[in-house]
Structure formats: C-alpha cells, structure tokens
N, C-alpha and C positions, 0 to 999 in steps of 0.2 A: 775393315773399313765399311764394306757393304755386305749385307746378307740378304739374299733374294727371297722372293715370296715363297711361302710354304702354306701348309694348312688349308684353310677354307677356300682360298682362291684356286686350289689345285684341282679339286674333283667336282665342282659344281656342274660344269658343262658335261662332264662324263656321266654323272648320275642322271641329268635331265635326258640325255640321249638314250639311255637304256630304258627309260619309261616306255617309249614306243616299242622297243624290241621285246620287252617283257610282255607287254599287252598282246603282241602278235604271237609270242611263244605260247602263252596260255591258250590262245584260240586254236593254234595249229596242232598242239600236242594231242588233245583228245580227238580231234577230227581225223588225224592221221591214223590213230589207233582204231577208230571206228570204221574206217574204210575196209578193214579186213573182214568185217561182217558180211560183205557182199561177195566175197570170194568163195569158190567151191572148196570143199574140205580138202580134196586132193591137190588143189593149187595153193592152199594156205601155207604161208611161211610167216611164223610169228616174229614180229619186231618188238615184242614186249620188253626185252632187255633194254633196247635203246630208248623206247618210250618211257619205261619205268625210271631208268637212270636219269634221263633228261628232266623229268618232272620232280624227281627227288632233288636234283641240283637246284631247280627253281624254288622248291620249298625251302631248302637251306639258305638260299640267297635272299629270299623275300621275308620269310617268317622268322628264321633263326639268325639271319645276318652272319652266318658261319661261312665266310667267304672262301676260306682255304678248303674246307670239306666240299663245298659246292663245286669248286674248281676241279677237285678230284673226280666228282661224279661226271662232270662234263668231259673230262679227259678220258674216262672209261668209255663213254659213248663213242668218242673218236677212235679209241683203241679197238673196240669190238666191231665197229661199223665204219671202217675207213672209207672215205670218198662218198659216203652216203649223204643225203640231205640232212639227216640227223647230225652227222659228223660236222657238216658245215656250220649248222646253227650252234652246236656245242663248242666248236673251236672258238667262236667269237665270245660266247658266254664264259668260257674258260679264261680267256684273256681279261675280260672285264672283272671276273671274280678274283683273279690273281692281283689285278690292279687295286681293288678295294682291300685286299688282304695285305697290301704293300709288299707283295712278293714280286718285285719289279722284273727280275731276270726271267721268271716264269711267264709273266705277262708278255714281255718282249718276245720270248720264244713262240708263244701261242699266236700272238698277233702277226709276227713275221710269217709264220706258217700259213696263216689265213690269207695274207696278202699274196703269198707265193702261189697258193692253190686256187684262190678265187679272186684274181685281180680285177675281174669285170663285175664283181658283185656290188650292189648298192651299198653294202656295209664295208667295203674295202677301205673307204676313206676313214671310217671310224676306227678300224683296226690300225691303220697307219698313224692316226692321231694318238691312239693308246701307246704306240711305240715311243713317240716323241714325248708324251706326257710322263711316261715311266722314267725316261732319262731325265726329264726336267725336274721331277720330284726328288731326284737323288743329288741335285746340284748342292755342293757344299760352299761354304764361304770362301772368299778369295785367298785365304791362307792355305788352301788345299789345291790339289790338281783339279783343273777345270775340263778334264776329258769328257765328263758327262754333259757339261754345258755345250761343248762342241757337238757331241753326238745328238743332243736334243735339238739343236739348231738344224742339223742336217736332216733329221727325221721329220721335223715339223715343216721344213721347207718343202719336203716331198708332198706333204698334205696340200700346201698352197699351190705347188706346181702341177700336181696331177689332178687335184680336185678343187680348183679355185671357186667353183660355184657351190660347193658343199657347205653345210652348216658348221663344219669344223674349221674351215679356212680362217675365219675371223679369230677364233680362239687360238688357233695355231700362231697367227701373226702376233698376238699379244705375248704369248710365251716366247716367241722368237726374240722380240724386243727385250724382254727381261733377261733371257739367256745371253744375248749379245752385250747387255750392260755388264753382266757378270764376267764375260770374257775380256771386255775392255778394262774392267776393274782389276783383273789379274795382271794385265800388261802394265797398268799404272802402278800397281804395288811393286812389281819388279823394277820398273823405271825409277821409282823413288828410292828403292834400295841401292841402285847403281849411283844415283845422285849423292847419297850419303857417303858412298865409297869414293866419290869424285871420279867415277868412271863415266864421264860425260858422253862419250861416244856410245857406250852400251845403253845409257839412259835414252839418248836420242833415238836409237833404233827401236826401243820399246814404245816411246811416245809416238813415233812415226807410224807404228802399227795401228794405234788408236785413231790417228788422224786419217789414215788411208783406208782402214777397214771398218772402223767403228765410229765414224764421224756423226752418225745420227744418235749416238748414245749420249748420256749426260756426262760422260767422262771426257769428252773432247775439249771442253773449255779449259779444264785443268791441264790437259795434255799440251794445248797451245801455250799456256803460260809457262809450263815446265820446259818446253822447247825454247822459249824466249830466254829463260834462265840458263839452260844448258849451252845454247849457242853463245851467249855472252861470256860464259865461263871459259870457253875455248877460243874466244876472240873472233868468232864469225858473226860480226855485228849485222851484216846484211840480212842473214837468215833470221836473226833474233828480231830485227825490225819487222820483217815480213810476218813472222808468227804473231807478234803483238798486233799488227795492223789487221790481219785476218780475224783475229780474236775480237778486236774492237768493232770491226765491220759487221760480223755475224752475231755477236753477243755483246752489244754495247753496254748493257746494264749488268753484265756479269761481274761479280767481285773479283774473279780471276783476271779480268781485263784491267782492273785498277792496279792489281799487283804487277801485271806485265808492263803497264804504262809507267809505273814508278821505277821498275828496273831499267827500262829503256832510257828514261830521263836521267837516272843516276849515272848512266854510261855516256851522258852528253849527246844523246841522239833522240830521234822522234820515231814513232811507229810509221813505217813506210813500206808499202807492199812492192816487192819485186815480182812482176807478173810471170817471170820465167822460173820462179822458185817451185820446187816440188809441192810446197805447202799450198800455194795459189792454184796450181794445176789440180791438186787433189780436190779442193773445194769446188772448182768450176765443173768437175765431172758430174757432180750432183746438183748443179745449178745454184750452189751456194757461193757467197763471196762476190 
C-alpha cells in the first residue's frame, strides 16, 4: 500500500552536516602533528600512527569516496589510541563513513559508542541522529515487519528530547512523522486483513491503535471509516455513529467520510458523536474534535 521515502531524502542533511566536521578535521590534523616539533626529544612520543591513519581515512572519504575503507581507517585509530582525542574524532567519522557505505549496523554500533563515551560532546546530537537515520533507511514496505520503523522513531525521538535546539532536531521530526506513517500503515494492513476474514473485533483493535497512537498520520481517516464499518458489522451502532461523526468533524472533505456517511445512512442512522466514547476521548487529548 505505502512505501516510505528512500534515496535522496535520506542523506542530504547528513552530508551537509559533515561539511563542517571535515573542514575542522583537516585543520586539526596537521596542527596536532606539528605540536610535537616543540617537544624535547626525550619527551617526544610519536602519534604519527593516529595522525596518519586519520588523514588516510579523510583522503579515502573525500577523494576516493571509498566509505567502507575509510571507516576501517578510522576504526584503527580508535583501536590503537582508545579514549584519545583522535579516537573521539575517528569514532564519529567512522559512524558517518559506515552510514555512507550503507553498512547500517556498523554505523549504529559506532554512533552508539560515541554517544555512550562522549554524551556531552557537541557532536553527540549528530551521532544520535545517525543512529535514527540508519534505522530509518532500512524501513521496508508495510508487507514486512516494522521493527526498524519502531526503532527509528525511538532513536530519533531521543534527538528531539535531548537536543531540541540542535540543527538535527527538525530533520529528526520529519523522519519521525514518516516512520509513524509506516507504523500506522502496518496496523491498517493487518486490520483490513481481519476485516476480510470477518474478524471484526480483531480489526477494531488494529484500527483503534491507529486512532489512539497515530492520529496525526494520514492513515487515521481510513481508520475511522473502517471503525464505522466494523462496528456496524457487529451491531454496535452507537460507536459506528461516533466514528463517522468524529471523521466528519475533523476531516469534512475526506473521501473516507463520504464512505462512512453512506454506511451510516444505509443502516438508517446519522453520524452522531457520543462524547463518552473512547474515539471522542482520544481526539480530545490532542485538541482535535
């Protein structure tokens, strides 16, 4: 029924964000190496391996666009110099490189480690965003399990909750809305399946999830119409009238309301809202209805 956004919408914000990080990285790398020139010989400890590996990773990332090999270079910096400033920078670059290589599990692992080790870093918001974006980019159509959509919502909501003023919060909200549409679509698919089997109680339970948990998605209009249909099928006319009335009040121009209205009229009734119905209460919680 619905297949969610993929492709170009996915990585634009991620790439723009890295522009600033890469600029800083190129400035920091040679300066850090140059500082050793001012040390006495007997105090000198070479950090050439970290310096060299880091810059090799940047070269592969920018000039070769060999994201997987770049990630390996950054991982090696982290392995050889754990808990160093080089390791902190490399861990974030590793997560980004894995994301560009579409190695999402590896990206998630690196980004989670970054958030755990450096929760107060200015780049922690970006690492958290990469976690959510990695789950988001793996969302499948509604014929498949939607576990990744659920994990995407949870990870992206962390961005909004912990870093509401960050530049990633707005992008996270957009992805959350799209993932929630997907989750609602899955509930609708299962509900329609139950309707075909005349399991109206099972169908109502699925449509109820959409109305109570996903009423800001585009699936809610059909869910209210299907509730009208299902309640009429089991003889609960009062709830059917309420579903139709709430649909008409909130979405008067919806084609789904025309279908619901026709169903109610065919049963010899009119759309009429029962204020004590769970449907009415659900919409009032969000100031709708």
